Backbone as a printed PyTorch tensor [residue, N CA C, xyz], in Angstrom:
tensor([[[ 88.3460,  83.7600,  82.0360],
         [ 87.7320,  83.7480,  83.7550],
         [ 88.4480,  83.1450,  84.7620]],

        [[ 87.4540,  83.6520,  85.7900],
         [ 87.8490,  83.2140,  87.2270],
         [ 88.1420,  81.8590,  87.5370]],

        [[ 87.5350,  81.1170,  86.8430],
         [ 87.1470,  79.4670,  87.1570],
         [ 89.1200,  78.9130,  86.5570]],

        [[ 89.4080,  79.7710,  85.5510],
         [ 90.5940,  79.5080,  84.6350],
         [ 91.7030,  79.5390,  85.2680]],

        [[ 91.3770,  80.8090,  86.5200],
         [ 92.2050,  81.6170,  86.9340],
         [ 92.6080,  80.4700,  88.4090]],

        [[ 91.5540,  79.6930,  88.7060],
         [ 91.6980,  79.0180,  90.0430],
         [ 92.7450,  78.6100,  91.0470]],

        [[ 93.4590,  77.9860,  89.8450],
         [ 95.4960,  77.7750,  90.7370],
         [ 96.1840,  78.8480,  91.0220]],

        [[ 95.5450,  79.8760,  89.8310],
         [ 96.7470,  81.1490,  90.6720],
         [ 95.9800,  82.2290,  91.3930]],

        [[ 94.6600,  82.1000,  91.7880],
         [ 93.9010,  82.5180,  92.7890],
         [ 94.1470,  82.0180,  94.2460]],

        [[ 94.4420,  80.5630,  94.0900],
         [ 94.8400,  80.1820,  95.2790],
         [ 96.3290,  80.3980,  95.5300]],

        [[ 96.8510,  80.5260,  95.1310],
         [ 98.6360,  80.2690,  95.5140],
         [ 98.5850,  81.7980,  95.9840]],

        [[ 97.8620,  82.9220,  95.2700],
         [ 97.8870,  84.8790,  95.8650],
         [ 96.9370,  84.3230,  97.3900]],

        [[ 95.6670,  83.8850,  97.1060],
         [ 95.1160,  83.4540,  98.7490],
         [ 96.7900,  82.8170,  99.6660]],

        [[ 97.2590,  81.8780,  99.3080],
         [ 98.0210,  81.3780, 100.2940],
         [ 98.6280,  82.2410, 100.8240]],

        [[ 99.5680,  83.5000, 100.0800],
         [100.3640,  84.4360, 100.4490],
         [ 99.6420,  85.2550, 101.1250]],

        [[ 98.7210,  85.7910, 101.0020],
         [ 98.1210,  86.8880, 101.7690],
         [ 97.0310,  86.7290, 102.3590]],

        [[ 96.7100,  85.5160, 103.0670],
         [ 95.6220,  85.1200, 103.5420],
         [ 95.3960,  85.1230, 105.5780]],

        [[ 97.0290,  85.8320, 105.4250],
         [ 97.1790,  85.6370, 107.0360],
         [ 97.6430,  86.9850, 107.2900]],

        [[ 96.9370,  87.9390, 106.2740],
         [ 97.8950,  89.1180, 106.8550],
         [ 97.0520,  89.9670, 107.1330]],

        [[ 97.1700,  90.6250, 108.2180],
         [ 95.9200,  91.7290, 108.8570],
         [ 96.0680,  93.0290, 108.6940]],

        [[ 96.3030,  93.5810, 107.6770],
         [ 96.5280,  95.1190, 107.0520],
         [ 96.4350,  94.8220, 105.7100]],

        [[ 96.1350,  95.6220, 104.8310],
         [ 96.5580,  95.8740, 103.5450],
         [ 95.8680,  97.2280, 103.3970]],

        [[ 96.9870,  97.4600, 102.0960],
         [ 96.2630,  99.3290, 101.4710],
         [ 96.0940,  98.8470,  99.6610]],

        [[ 94.6210,  99.6530,  99.5980],
         [ 94.5580,  99.1670,  98.2910],
         [ 94.2350, 100.8710,  97.6880]],

        [[ 94.6530, 100.9290,  97.0040],
         [ 94.9910, 102.2570,  95.9230],
         [ 94.1880, 102.0620,  94.4080]],

        [[ 93.7320, 103.0090,  94.2620],
         [ 93.5300, 103.1550,  92.7180],
         [ 92.9090, 104.7090,  92.3190]],

        [[ 93.2390, 105.0930,  90.8510],
         [ 92.8790, 106.2040,  90.4800],
         [ 92.1760, 106.6120,  89.6740]],

        [[ 91.5310, 107.0770,  89.1690],
         [ 90.4290, 107.2370,  87.9550],
         [ 90.0450, 106.4100,  87.8160]],

        [[ 90.0310, 105.6260,  86.8940],
         [ 88.5700, 104.4750,  86.6590],
         [ 88.8320, 103.2220,  87.2920]],

        [[ 90.2670, 102.9440,  88.3290],
         [ 90.2210, 101.8990,  88.8710],
         [ 90.1210, 102.0960,  90.4100]],

        [[ 89.8560, 103.4000,  90.9040],
         [ 89.4510, 104.0430,  91.9050],
         [ 88.1140, 103.4690,  92.9790]],

        [[ 86.5610, 103.1000,  91.8970],
         [ 85.8520, 102.1860,  92.1980],
         [ 86.3900, 100.4710,  92.7790]],

        [[ 87.4790, 100.2950,  92.0990],
         [ 87.4740,  98.8790,  92.4500],
         [ 88.2600,  99.0920,  93.2390]],

        [[ 89.3900,  99.6170,  94.0250],
         [ 90.1220,  99.8310,  95.1770],
         [ 88.9970, 100.2890,  96.3970]],

        [[ 88.0100, 101.3680,  95.7420],
         [ 87.2700, 100.9380,  97.0200],
         [ 86.4340, 100.0350,  97.5580]],

        [[ 86.3300,  98.9780,  96.5580],
         [ 85.3000,  97.7750,  96.8210],
         [ 85.9800,  96.7990,  97.5540]],

        [[ 87.4230,  96.9200,  96.8780],
         [ 88.4230,  95.9670,  98.1040],
         [ 88.8610,  96.3080,  99.0680]],

        [[ 88.7630,  97.6480,  99.4060],
         [ 89.0290,  98.2260, 101.0680],
         [ 87.7440,  97.6740, 101.8290]],

        [[ 86.6060,  97.5690, 100.8680],
         [ 85.7140,  96.7400, 102.1370],
         [ 86.3960,  95.6680, 103.0230]]])
């Protein structure tokens, strides 16, 4: 669950939190997930 991953998520957020640009790629079943992330 997300709550169990809280520490790992915080580390990733610290690394990427100050970035101004991101590229989300998805294909097949992952395409809608990439589109949602790109919002």
